[in-house]
FIFIMAR-815212 format. One record per residue (C-alpha): y, x, z. Coordinates in steps of 0.2 Angstrom, whole numbers, plus 5000, padded with zeros to 4 digits. Layout:
<recs>
YXZ...
</recs>
This chain:
<recs>
500050014998501650074996503350055004505050034997506750055005508349984998510150074999510449955011509049985024509450185020511250155027510650055039509650165048511050325043511950205055511050135069510050315071511550425078512450285086510950285098510850455100512750445106512150295117510950405125512350555128513650425136512450385147512050555153513850595154513950415166512750475177513250655178514950605181514550485195513550625203514550685219515250855221515150905240516451035245515551145260516651235273515551355286516351415298516051545312516051725314515451885304513451775303514451685291515551765284514351925280515152065276514652235268512452255275512752095285512051955277512551775277511651625274512851565261512051605247510251585250511151405255512051405237510551425227509351295237510851195231510651195216509051215215508851045220510250965210511650955224513450995216514451115229515951205232515751305246517751315251518751405264519951555267518751705266517451785252515851815256515251935241513551925232512651895216513451755208515351845213516051765229515651615240517151555252517351505268517951515287516751635292517951765304516951945308517351985327518251815332517351705344517551485346519051515355520151575339519251465329519751315340521551395342521651405322520651255314522151135313522651265299521151285292520451125289522051055284522151195269520451155266519650985270517851005267516650855267515550965275515751065286514451205296514851245312513751395319514951475333514551535351514351745349515651885352515751855371514951945387513751895398514651905411516251815405515051665411515751605393514651435393515651305401517051345390516151375373515651215376517351135377517851235362516451175352517050985357519151035354518251085334517450945333518750815338520150895328519150915311518650725313520950665318521250765301519650675289518550535300517450545284516750725288515050785289514850905304513551015305513351085324512151235326511151275339511651495337510051595331509551725345510051895347509252055355510952135359510452145378511152085391512852055383512051895372510951845386511851685389511051615370509551515377510751405389511851405378510851335366510351205376512151145382512551135362511350985359511750895375513450915369513050865352511850705359513350665370514650635357513650545345513350445358515450405358515350395342515550535333514250535318513650715321511750835314511050945325510351115317509251215327509351395321508751475336506951415334505951515323507351665322506651805330507951965331506552075331506052025313507651935306509052035312509752195306509752365315511152305327510252175334511252015330511751995312510251925299509452045285509051945270507551875277508551795292509851755282508651655269507851575285509451495291509851445273508151325274508851275291510551215284509651155268508451035277509950965287511050945275509450835262509550685277511750665274511850715255511650585240509950615230510350735216509950675196508850795195508050955203507151125196505651205200505151315190503651435190504251615194503251765185503751945190503952055174504352215178504252315196505452455197504952545216505352395227506252285215505452145209506152065192505551885190505551755176505851565179504751465167505351285162503651225154503651025151501851015143500651155149499251025145499751055128498451175120498351105102500051165094500851355099502851305106504451395100505051475117506951505122507251655134509251645145509951795149511851735164513451805161514151925174514752065167513252165171513952155187513351995197512451825190510851735192509851655180510151495192511551475176510451415162509451305172510051155167509851195149508151285152507751105159508351045143507551125131506051125140505950935138506150955122504451035119505151215120504751355132505951395141506551555150508151625163507651805165508151905180508952075176509352215185511452215190512652335197513052205213511352195217510452335213511752485209511452485189512552485173512352405159511252515150509752485165509952285161509652315142508252395146507552265158508052095142507052215131505652225142505552005148505451965129504052105126503152045143503351845133502551905116501251995124501051875138501251735125499351665124499551615145500851495142500351425121501951515117502351545096502651715095503351715077504551595088505351665103507251645104508451755115510051675121511451705132513251685136514551845139513551995145512051895143512451865126512752015122510852075131510451945119511152005106510452195111508652115110508752085093510052255086509752405097508252505093508552605107508352595129506252555128505652555146504652705148502652655149502852485140501652445126502952465112501752415099502452225107504252185101505552155110506552095098506751905096506651815081508351695084509651715092510951605099512651685108513851605120515551685120514451845118515152025121514452095107515952225103515652375115517052515106518852545108519552385103517952285113517552255130516552355141516652505154517152675148515552735147515052605136516552625123516052815123514152765118514452605108513652665093512252655105512552505115513552405106512852245095514352265082513752435080511752405077511652255065510552275050509452165039507952155052509352075066508751885067509951745064511151685073512551565081514051625090514951515101516451575103518251495112519851495102520751535118519351665124520451825132518651935132517751875115519351855103519151755084519651895076517952005083516551865083517251865064516952035059515252025068514751865059515451965039514252125046512951975046513151905029513352095024511752155029510951995023510651895037511051705042512651695055513551525060515051535070515751395080517351395086518051285102519751255102520551315115519251355126519251515137518051625147516851565152516851405138516151305156516051355172514151295176514351325196515651155194514551045185514050985168515750965157516150895137515951095132514051095140513550965131514451005114513351175117511951095118512250995103512551165093511251245099509951115096510751085077510251265076508651265084507951125071508751185055507651345059506151235062506151305082506351105088
</recs>
């Protein structure tokens, strides 16, 4: 039996199906707009602030909240340096609860957060018999915050144990009094949440040698306690992320992981394309969580989607050269282990933003920087490139350190384009102060001269980055997703 479709039916198909796609996008936009972004104020001393080697719960808590799908913005007058750059807070090193009480009016007036995390009680001596005063200050701080914002959620913590004795021998009794205080104030109508940070915290295992400040393990324990308490007071998020984490490379004690999203692991009939994302941050800061949303989306479309952790200066004291080695190692590991994830080795896409765009482009252009000891018979070159505001020119007129400019012919994708470079899509904002339209157009011209397809999308008035992933999605997020998807479909990767 033959079926015939007339011109009117064709026109209807062309009209209806794009309209349905727009409807789906509009519904998703509406959901995203409805999801609340919570402001969070970490309030306390150096245990909250974290400086130098002193760890803070702030970054591991942000990680957990982001992975669970919550949108949060940490605010405050002070900066905690971490691998995503900085997290703001109201932690004051060396100060006690009396200091917090004296300044909380001005602090909270300027930073009226939806959520306050209060962890205070250190920086006293046992011989001062400080417990009654600490409890009085807690009550005053809580009352002052509620006077400014009656809708605030305050999580009050029993403080972590310390091995610095006898100075902090009063802490166990203090924690009992804090619990009684929270119960009393709750009975009086204050909607407080008690968080027992002392329970399960062992200073012998969880503190730095100073016996007071948390180490990485201790900071994560604190983050877990805060997170469990926050889940009870925050609205349920739209989606959460739970990728499989697999070690792809070990350097001394450092383990580098792939964060793998694979929505259809039971599908063994057809090999799947794979998209591999590299986060931005100037090879200095950043996290694989940057591309969790994109990974989840393309995994839902049937791709294996991977966000790569690689060495960065803030975390590992390394340079761009080690980052490039890791990027190439990641692609090589994925191709070498493709059968375990049902990946089509001829359809691997490298993608990234800013410095991550540089790394993606580097895997497709640079012939050097292979890690010693790896199986070089397995190619580290992807088959397609998606580059979002990428740092592709590291020469004298481009972006990068003095060492990069000195070695630009080795490290810069702009200087290493040839006929084997994978087909590429570049997305750049016209107001980008780091990656100019002129640089992007020159890159496209060199690609074309080498006989390789290169598309360039210019986003009017967009800057660098095009949007801030930590602040949620935006219209630019959907535009990038749409252009990326079209490019992948064009090359039959979707």
